[in-house]
C-alpha positions in Angstrom: 10.2 -23.7 -32.7 8.1 -25.6 -30.0 9.2 -24.3 -26.6 8.8 -27.5 -24.5 9.6 -28.9 -21.0 12.7 -31.1 -20.7 11.8 -34.2 -18.6 14.0 -33.6 -15.6 14.0 -31.2 -12.6 16.2 -28.1 -11.9 18.2 -30.1 -9.2 22.0 -30.6 -9.4 21.7 -28.5 -12.3 24.2 -25.4 -11.4 23.7 -22.0 -11.9 26.1 -19.8 -13.7 27.2 -16.3 -12.9 26.4 -14.6 -16.2 28.7 -11.4 -16.5 27.2 -8.0 -17.5 29.2 -7.5 -20.7 28.8 -6.9 -24.4 28.9 -9.7 -26.9 32.4 -11.1 -27.7 34.0 -9.4 -30.7 34.4 -12.5 -32.3 36.7 -12.8 -34.9 34.8 -12.8 -38.4 36.6 -14.7 -41.3 35.5 -14.3 -45.1 35.9 -18.0 -46.3 35.9 -16.7 -49.6 38.5 -13.9 -49.5 42.1 -13.9 -50.5 43.4 -13.4 -47.0 41.2 -15.8 -45.6 44.1 -18.5 -44.4 46.1 -15.5 -42.8 42.8 -14.4 -41.2 42.0 -17.9 -40.2 45.4 -18.6 -38.6 45.2 -15.3 -36.5 41.9 -16.0 -35.2 42.8 -19.6 -34.0 46.2 -18.2 -32.6 44.2 -15.2 -30.6 41.0 -16.6 -29.3 40.7 -20.3 -30.9 37.1 -19.6 -32.3 35.8 -17.5 -34.6 32.4 -16.8 -37.1 33.1 -18.1 -40.8 31.0 -15.8 -43.2 30.3 -16.7 -46.6 30.9 -20.5 -45.9 28.8 -21.9 -48.8 25.9 -24.0 -47.1 22.6 -22.9 -48.5 20.1 -21.3 -46.0 17.4 -23.8 -47.3 19.4 -26.6 -45.8 19.6 -24.8 -42.3 16.0 -23.8 -42.3 15.0 -27.4 -43.1 16.9 -28.8 -40.5 16.2 -26.5 -37.7 12.3 -27.2 -38.4 12.6 -30.8 -38.5 14.6 -31.1 -35.6 12.0 -28.7 -33.5 9.2 -30.9 -34.6 11.6 -34.0 -33.2 12.0 -32.3 -30.0 8.3 -31.2 -29.6 7.6 -34.9 -29.4 6.5 -36.0 -26.3 9.2 -37.6 -24.7 8.2 -40.9 -24.5 8.2 -41.1 -28.2 11.6 -39.4 -28.3 13.2 -42.2 -25.9 12.0 -44.8 -28.6 14.6 -42.8 -30.6 17.3 -44.5 -28.8 18.6 -43.7 -25.3 22.4 -42.1 -25.8 24.8 -44.6 -25.0 26.7 -42.9 -26.1 24.4 -42.4 -29.0 21.0 -41.7 -29.9 18.8 -39.1 -27.5 19.5 -37.7 -23.9 18.3 -35.3 -21.7 19.8 -33.6 -19.2 22.6 -36.0 -18.5 25.8 -35.1 -20.4 28.2 -37.9 -20.5 28.5 -40.9 -17.5 30.3 -38.7 -15.0 27.7 -36.6 -13.2 27.4 -33.5 -15.7 24.0 -32.1 -15.9 22.4 -29.5 -18.0 19.2 -28.3 -19.1 18.6 -29.5 -22.5 18.2 -32.6 -24.3 19.9 -33.5 -27.6 21.0 -36.1 -30.2 24.0 -37.4 -30.5 25.0 -39.4 -34.1 28.3 -40.8 -35.3 28.9 -40.4 -38.8 29.3 -43.3 -41.2 28.4 -45.5 -37.9 25.5 -48.4 -37.8 25.2 -47.4 -34.3 21.5 -45.5 -35.0 19.6 -47.5 -37.3 18.2 -45.7 -40.3 14.8 -46.0 -39.0 15.7 -45.0 -35.8 14.9 -41.5 -36.6 11.4 -39.5 -38.4 12.7 -40.1 -42.0 12.7 -36.1 -43.0 14.7 -35.1 -40.0 17.5 -37.8 -41.2 17.3 -36.6 -44.6 17.7 -32.9 -43.0 20.6 -34.0 -41.0 22.4 -36.3 -43.5 22.2 -33.3 -46.1 23.4 -30.3 -44.0 26.0 -32.5 -42.4 27.4 -33.1 -46.1 27.7 -29.8 -46.7 29.1 -28.7 -43.1 31.9 -31.3 -43.4 32.7 -29.7 -46.7 33.1 -26.4 -45.0 35.1 -28.0 -42.2 37.5 -29.6 -44.9 38.2 -26.1 -46.4 39.2 -24.7 -42.6 41.5 -27.1 -42.3 43.3 -26.1 -45.8 43.0 -23.0 -44.4 44.6 -23.6 -41.0 47.5 -25.6 -42.9 48.5 -22.9 -45.1 48.2 -20.1 -42.4 50.4 -21.9 -40.7 52.7 -22.5 -43.7 52.6 -25.9 -44.1 53.7 -27.3 -47.6 50.9 -29.3 -47.5 47.8 -27.9 -47.3 45.9 -31.3 -46.6 47.8 -32.0 -43.5 45.1 -31.4 -41.5 42.4 -32.7 -43.5 43.5 -35.8 -44.4 43.3 -36.8 -40.7 39.9 -35.9 -40.5 37.9 -36.5 -44.0 40.5 -38.8 -45.8 41.3 -41.0 -43.2 39.5 -44.6 -42.9 37.8 -45.1 -39.6 38.1 -41.2 -38.5 36.0 -40.0 -35.7 33.2 -37.5 -36.7 30.1 -36.8 -35.0 27.1 -34.5 -35.2 25.3 -33.3 -32.5 21.9 -31.3 -32.0 21.2 -29.8 -28.9 17.9 -28.4 -27.6 18.0 -25.8 -24.7 14.1 -25.3 -23.8 13.4 -21.9 -22.0 13.8 -22.7 -18.2 10.6 -21.8 -16.0 12.3 -22.1 -12.6 15.2 -20.0 -12.3 17.6 -17.6 -14.4 21.3 -18.4 -15.5 21.1 -22.1 -15.6 23.4 -24.0 -17.1 22.5 -25.6 -20.4 26.0 -27.2 -21.2 28.5 -26.9 -19.0 32.0 -25.2 -19.8 34.5 -27.2 -21.6 36.8 -27.6 -24.3 35.8 -29.8 -27.7 38.4 -32.5 -27.6 38.2 -33.0 -31.3 40.7 -31.4 -33.8 37.8 -28.9 -35.4 34.0 -28.2 -34.6 31.6 -26.1 -36.5 28.5 -24.9 -34.8 25.1 -23.4 -36.1 22.8 -21.9 -34.2 19.1 -20.6 -34.1 18.9 -16.8 -33.2 18.3 -17.4 -29.8 21.8 -17.0 -27.9 23.5 -18.3 -24.5 26.8 -19.5 -25.8 29.6 -17.9 -24.0 33.5 -18.3 -24.5 36.4 -17.5 -22.0 39.0 -15.1 -23.3 42.6 -15.8 -22.5 42.3 -12.9 -19.4 39.7 -15.4 -17.7 36.5 -13.4 -18.5 33.6 -15.2 -19.9 31.5 -13.3 -22.9 28.7 -13.9 -24.4 28.6 -14.8 -28.4 25.9 -13.4 -30.2 24.0 -15.6 -32.3 24.4 -15.0 -36.3 21.8 -17.1 -38.6 23.6 -16.7 -41.7 27.5 -17.8 -39.9 29.1 -21.1 -38.7 31.3 -20.7 -35.5 34.5 -22.6 -35.7 36.2 -23.9 -32.6 39.7 -25.4 -32.0 39.8 -28.5 -30.5 42.7 -29.9 -28.2 44.1 -32.3 -30.7 44.8 -29.4 -33.0 46.0 -27.4 -29.9 48.5 -30.6 -29.7 49.1 -31.1 -33.0 50.1 -27.1 -33.5 52.4 -27.2 -30.4 49.8 -24.5 -29.0 49.9 -22.1 -31.3 46.1 -22.4 -32.1 44.0 -23.0 -28.8 41.3 -24.7 -27.9 38.7 -22.2 -26.2 36.8 -22.8 -23.1 32.9 -22.3 -23.9 29.1 -22.9 -22.3 25.9 -22.2 -22.9 23.5 -21.1 -20.5 19.7 -22.1 -20.7 17.0 -19.6 -21.9 15.1 -17.5 -19.3 11.5 -18.3 -19.2 9.4 -16.6 -21.6 12.2 -16.6 -24.4 12.5 -18.8 -27.3 14.2 -22.3 -27.3 18.0 -22.4 -28.6 18.8 -25.1 -31.1 22.4 -25.8 -32.1 24.0 -28.2 -34.6 27.5 -28.9 -34.2 29.9 -31.2 -36.4 32.8 -32.8 -34.5 36.0 -33.5 -36.7 38.6 -36.3 -35.1 40.7 -38.4 -36.5 40.8 -42.3 -36.5 41.7 -44.3 -33.3 44.9 -44.8 -34.1 46.0 -41.2 -35.3 49.3 -40.1 -33.8 48.7 -36.8 -31.9 51.9 -34.9 -31.7 53.4 -31.6 -32.6 53.5 -31.4 -36.5 57.4 -31.7 -37.3 57.3 -29.0 -39.8 56.4 -26.8 -37.1 59.2 -27.7 -34.2 61.5 -25.2 -35.9 64.7 -23.6 -34.5 64.9 -25.4 -31.4 61.5 -25.6 -30.3 60.1 -28.4 -28.0 56.9 -30.1 -27.9 54.9 -28.9 -25.2 53.1 -32.3 -25.0 54.0 -36.3 -25.2 53.0 -38.3 -27.9 49.3 -39.9 -27.9 47.0 -41.3 -30.1 43.6 -40.1 -30.4 42.0 -43.2 -29.0 44.2 -42.7 -25.7 42.9 -39.5 -25.8 39.4 -39.9 -25.8 39.1 -42.9 -23.7 41.0 -40.6 -21.1 38.2 -37.7 -21.9 35.4 -40.3 -21.3 37.0 -40.5 -17.7 36.6 -36.8 -17.2 34.0 -34.2 -16.1 33.0 -31.3 -18.7 35.2 -28.4 -17.3 38.5 -30.9 -16.4 41.8 -29.9 -17.9 41.8 -32.8 -20.2 45.0 -32.1 -21.4 46.9 -31.4 -18.6 47.7 -35.0 -18.0 49.6 -35.2 -21.8 51.8 -31.9 -21.2 55.4 -31.8 -20.8 57.1 -29.4 -18.4 57.6 -26.2 -20.0 61.6 -26.6 -21.6 61.7 -22.7 -22.6 59.7 -19.9 -20.3 60.0 -17.8 -23.7 57.8 -20.3 -25.9 55.0 -19.2 -27.6 52.5 -19.5 -25.4 52.5 -17.5 -22.4 52.3 -19.3 -19.0 48.8 -16.9 -18.4 47.5 -19.3 -21.5 48.2 -22.5 -19.9 45.3 -24.0 -17.5 46.2 -25.6 -14.2 46.5 -29.1 -13.9 44.0 -30.4 -11.7 44.9 -33.0 -8.9 43.9 -35.6 -9.3 42.3 -35.5 -12.9 38.4 -36.7 -12.8 38.2 -38.7 -15.7 32.5 -35.8 -19.7 32.2 -38.0 -22.3 33.6 -36.9 -25.6 30.4 -35.1 -26.8 
């Protein structure tokens, strides 16, 4: 990976108080194991995040994408700008969304199945690598969604999958983030703390660390990179669909310090169609359990998310008052509703 300087200053980019703690004991799920569904359910209920092994994505695909993305980000800034400024899709740097969030990074954000980015906008070798990798990681997301449904005890294993990969107009995106070493300071925010609004996200990074997740007790812990694994995040929409059984985990990225290799990550985001109703699955509302959320569509939630800052509690305005104190979601796991809610772009 070629180290480059992001074309921005460090002004207004916040510093992160990095915890001096060991890497998080991230749940690991062997997707090929007989007990994978139960392991996925346990990880999503407890942390909302897990490492997926035996996922089936060939190393040749990830290596090729890493190499070609690295070559793209090593281009002069003016050359990268020719590949479209992110509005919201295309190339961007420093600015994350339209509401003031910034980070020490540059990125590509692409919508799958969209004509927003023309085929000629990216170098052909990078475009081909992205398309091939995305097909493979999308298949992993499909299998994980089926395992989630099975782990939840749903009669239809395709209940969650259908919302993402089988639905016309589903909202799927891929993001390539590049975090060069920051020569001006340490503990600089690469990507600020946030949850992912979609149903599921699947991440792969190179060997440079920086990713951190927040545990239930509020502690931030680093996640060690693993070239052979993918990392799965529960999104806000999935938290609602499971009535809080699965947790959307807050996470962030700290930029590498001077002298360290750049961090490169690729994230697939699986979201539903704009008209998809987001409400707890009826099969999960048993024994008088009441919904913790008011019903909304993905289009409504995405519109609201575009008006928020990254760290805002996006689900807050959609939460209903807790009807029963002994619900499976403890009060300690519920974020405080911001007043008033800022309204960062869905990334």
